[in-house]
N, C-alpha and C positions, 0 to 999 in steps of 0.2 A: 409737634413743627408745624406753623401754620402752612397748609397746601399750598397758599395762594402766594407765598413769598418768594423772591427770587433767591432766597438762601437754599432753596430745595431743589433749584434748578442749579445753580453753582454746586451744592452738593454731589449733584449726580456727577457733573464733571469731573470732581474730585476722585469719585470711584473710577471714573473711567480711564483718566490719566493716569491713574496709579496701575490701571489692568497693562496699558500700554506703555508705561516704564517697564513693564516686570517682562511683557512680551519681547517689547526693544533690547533690553539686555540679556536674556537667554537667546535671541536670535545671534545678537553679536559674538556672545561666548562660544556657540553652536558652530559659526559661519568661520571658516578659514581664510577667508578671503573679504570680510568686511571692511569698508571704506572708511577714510577718516570721517566723511560726511556723515557716516551712520553715528558714529559717537557724538557730533555736532547734533544731529537730532536729537538725541537721548538726552542731552545737556537741555535742548530747548525745551524739550517734554517736562523736564525736571524743573526749569525755569518755571514754566506756566503753571505746574502742579503747585509749585511754592505760591505764587500769585492767588492762586484758587484758595488756598488754605487759610491766606491773609484775608479774603473776603469773607470766608467762613468766621473766621474771628471777629472781623468788622461788624457783621450782621448781628452777633449777638451783642454788641455793643451800642448798636444806632436804631438796631431793628430795621426787618426784612423790608417793609414798606418805604422806608428812607431810602434805602439801598436801591432799590425797585427802578427808581426813575434815571438813575444814571449808567443801568445795563438793559438795553432793550432785549426784549425776549427774543429776538431776532438773532442776536449776537451770541446768545448761548446757543440754539440750533445750530450756527454756525459752526461753533468750538466744537460741538458733539460729533458734526459730521465730518470734520477735520480729524479728531480723534478715533472716531469710527473707521473710517477709510484707511488710515496707517494700521489699526489692530486687524483689519479685514486681509490687507496685503500681507503681514507679518503672520498670519496665521496660514496664510496658504503656503508657506516657507516652512511650519512645520514638521520636522523629521520625523516624529512620533505621532504625527496621524496616521490612524486605521487607514486599511485598505490601497496603501501605496506598495509599489516592488522595492526592493533592496537596491537597486539601482537610482529611482526616484529621490530615495532617502539620503544615498550619497550625495547625489547631484544639489539637494537640498541644502546640505550643509557645508558645499564650495560657495556658494553664491549669495550675495547679499540680496534679500529680494526687490528692494525698492531701485530704480534706474536713478542715474543721476539727476534727470531732469522734474522724476516724482519728489525725490528728497530736497531738492529746493524750492519746489512748489509748496512742498508742506512746512519747509522751514520759514519759508515767507507768510505763510498763513499764520505760524504760530508768532510771529512776530506781530502781525496784527492784531491777533487775539489778546497777547500779552500788554499791548499798548493799551488798548480798550478797557482790559480789566484794570491794570495798573492804574489807568487814569480815577477808577472809582476807589483806589488805596489812596490817593495823594492828601495832601494834608488842606488843598484848596477845596477839595470835592466835600473833604470832611466838615468842614467850616460850613459850604454850602447846605449842607444835609442838618447840620447844626440849628442853623439858621431858619432852615425851612422849617423844620419841626416847632422851634418857637414860634413862628408866624402862624402856622398852621394852628396852633393850638389856641392862640388869641382869634382867630379868626373862627376855630370852634364855637368858641365859648359866645360870639355874637351871633352865629348864624343859632345857636341853641335860645338865644335871646329872643330875636326875630322870629324862630318857631313857635315859639311859647304865646308870643304877642298874636301870631296868626290863628292859634286853637282859637284865642278868645275872640277875636274877631270873627271867625267862621261860626261861631255859636251865636253870636248877635245875628250875622247874616242867614240864619235859619239853614246850614249845609248841613246840621245834624241830620235834616231830614234825607238830604242827598246820600250819606252816609249809611244810614238804615237803608234807603232802597238798593244801593251798591252792595250792603251786605247781604239783602235780603235773595238779589240775583246771584249773589257768589261773584262778584267783579274779582276779589282777591285770592279764588281758590288756588292760581297758578303762582302767586307771588312768592311765597313761602318757597315752594318746592324749585323755584329758580334760582333764588338766593343760597337755597343749601347746595344745588348743584353747583354753582359758580363758586363756591367755597372750596369743592372738591378738586378743582381746576389745578394740575400743576404747571407750575409756572413755566415758561416754554413749551408747553405741548400743545397742538393744534393751531401751531405757525403754519402749516401746510395748507390748513384748511382756508385760513383768511388770506393768504397771499395773493397778491394782485394776479390777473390774468388766471387765475384758476375759477372752477365752475362757480363757487359761492361769490368771489368778486364781480363774475360778471351777473349774478344772479341779482346781486345788490345795487347795480347799476342799470339793469336792464328791465323797465315797464314790464309787467303781466309777464313777467320770466317764472318758470317753474323747476324747482330742483327735488330731487328725492334721494336720500342720503339713508344706506342702507348697510347694514353688518349683524353679525350676530349676536347675541346677548352678552353685554360685558364690554364689547367690542369701543365702548366711547362714546356712543352717539347722544347720550342725553349731556355730557359734558359738553360736547361740541354745538348742541343745539343751545345750552346757555352761553356760550362764546358768542354765537351767532345773535342771540337775543339782544347781548351788551352791544355790540356793533350796529347793530340796525337802530336800536335806540337811540344812537350817535345822531340818526337822521329824523326823529320823531318832531315834529310842528302841527300847526294848527291844521294844515292841509295834507300832512301825511301821517298817517296812523301806524300802529304798531301793535298787534295781538299776538298771545302767545299762549299755549296749552300743553300740559304734560298728564298722559294719560299712565296709571299707574296699575299693577295688579295688585298694590297694596291696598286701594282706595275702589270700592266697588262703583261710590258714585261717580269717579271721575272717569270710568270706562263708558262712561253712556252718553250718545249723541245729545241727550238733553243737557246732560250736565255742561258738555264742552260750547254747544252754543251761548247757554246762559252766560258763561263765564267769557267770551268773547263780547260779547253786547254788554256786558259791566265794563270791560274794558274800554269801548269804544265810548262809553258814557263819562268815564271819567277822562276821556282826552277832548270832548266836543261838546260845547253847552247844548247844541242842538240836539245831539244825540240823547243827551243827560235829560232834555225836555220829552224825547220821544218815549225813552224810557218812565218818566214820571206822569205821563199822560197814558200809558196802558196799564200802571199800577193803579192811580186814579180811577180807570175806566173800570177796574175790579173790583174797586173797594168795600161795594156793597154785597160781595161774596164774602163766605167764611175763609174760603182760602183763595189765593192767587193760581187757579188753575191754568191759565195761559203759560205759566211759566214751566209747567209738565207737558206741552204740545209741542211739539218738535216744530210742526209746518207754521203755528204762529210766532214761536222764535227765529224760524228761518224768515219769512216774511220782514220781521221788525229789523233783523240783523241786515238784510240786504237793503233796507230803507238807511240804517245807520251809515252803512258801507258808502252810498251815494254822497255822503258829506263830505267824503274826503277825494282829493285829487287822486290819492294813490293810497296803496294799503299794503303791509307786509305782514304775512301771516305765518307764524312759525307754530309747527305742530311736531309734538313727540310722544315716540311709544303708539301709534295710532295699532298697531297690531294686537296690543294689549286690550283692546275694547272690547266690550260681548260683540259685538257686530261689526269687524274691522271692515267688512267690505261695504256696507251701510253708510260708515262715517267716511271712509276714503271718497264714494260715491258722493257724498254730500259735498265735501269741501273740495272733492275735484270740479262739481259743477260750480258750486261757489264762486271760486277763483275764473273758470272759464266765460261764466257768464255776467262778469262785474269787470268792467274796463280798468287797468289800474291796479289790481290785485295783483300781488306775485306771493307763490307760496313755496314752503320748504316743508318736506317732510324727513322724519327721522323715524327710521323704524326697521325692522329685520325684513327682509327681501320674500314675503309670503306670496305664493303663485297667484292667490286669490287677489290678490290686488294690483297684481301687474297690470290686466287688462284697463284699469282707470288710469292708471301713472305711466302708461307706454311712451307718450308723448313727453314724458319729463328728462331732463336733463339727471344722469345716475353719477353716483360716487359711492365706491365701494371703499368703506373703511379698512378691510382687512387687507387693504393693496398697500397701506402705509403704516410702516413701523419705525417713524421715526420718534414719536411719540411714546413706545414703548423704551426705546434706546434713552430718552431722559427718564422715563419715569422709573425702569428698574435698578437703575443705578442710583438714583436720588433715594429711593427707599430703603436699599441695601446701606447706606451711609447714614440716614436718619435712624433705621434700627439699630445701626451699630453705635451710633453716639448715646443710644437711649439704655443700650447694654442688652436688649432683646435680641442681638445677633451678636456672635461673636467669632469673625472670621478675622483671621489678620495676612492669611496668603493671597496676594492679588490673583494668583491662577485659580484657586478656588472661588473668588467673588468672579472672574472673567467666566467660569464653567456656568456658575448659576446663572449669569445673563444671558449668555447664549441658550442655554436651556429655556429658561423663561420665554424670550424673545420669540425663539424660534419655536418654539412650541404654542405660542398664542396665536390665535387668529383675528388680529385688531387686539384693542387695550382689553 
């Protein structure tokens, strides 16, 4: 299953809805004074689950990409939050919970755990979610999807022809030399890693990070702002960095540059300050003709030597990078995995100094919260990924559903799914 597809987000909602249905049904059976509203709520969740199942089937027919434009990621997150809130309310009323007295257990079997106002609120939210998802199942939407697919296929053919023509034109204009220089300096070293990480993104997750009025959104619109996103290994920092790059790239222009880099423990070269500075300089050269001229001039200056030794000199690379940065009115710099570098303090100090001494540069660093890095980043706004569990509550049920479809996981009992979800979510410190 394509991790980027909206269906993976919907699949997670299907599993979560099944869990809520099971808990609601069990609570109604156990509760001696369950109101009629409790049964209405059960029917609403069952109706939503049916629509979600229909979306999963539609995805298999028209493809996840076509469906995605009709279901915003924020809507998936909103539905997940509603179902999760209901689930948590019902969980607190479970008479089988360990560590409570006999009196408390008896009390829980007498009273429906949701107030009338809560039940009304959740039913209203269910209506809104059903309306949104039901729209994606409508005939009009299906026609639009099919038409869009046909139109996109025609556009793709045209774009491919234009791209082929441009490649021939580039050869005539001697841009082959520019490509050689960019390859020499390693301008594209981070590109493939970025694309790979973006493909691993679970649709619907990361919305909390991109929301308006949150630290990243503020960083994105504030010149010279500085942000440090930290968390334990596996918390999801690298995936969030890919989302950040995608968001920032929307604002790239001749006057606003965007550069990024990934330090990986799997690649020794990627963990050196030299490799970082070279890649950043190459990326700027790709975005600005003056920067390209600066790079070409440096290469030509050392053509008489057997090797471009300046490319292994951090001081010379730093000087050239600063010249390039001055060609932009503003620059966004994204760094992931600084803690993985051979000398994380040196890299952190260099990047922090580069950002503080160049007006218009805003920087966001993704890493573990290492004590030795803190003195260089103490003025940065900080985000702890471990504080967020929304992504896990979408990711875990989606993976359960995906593995169930592939017959890698065989669980029919929603209560078992519920237990697995809670164990994984509560036992993890981030993603």
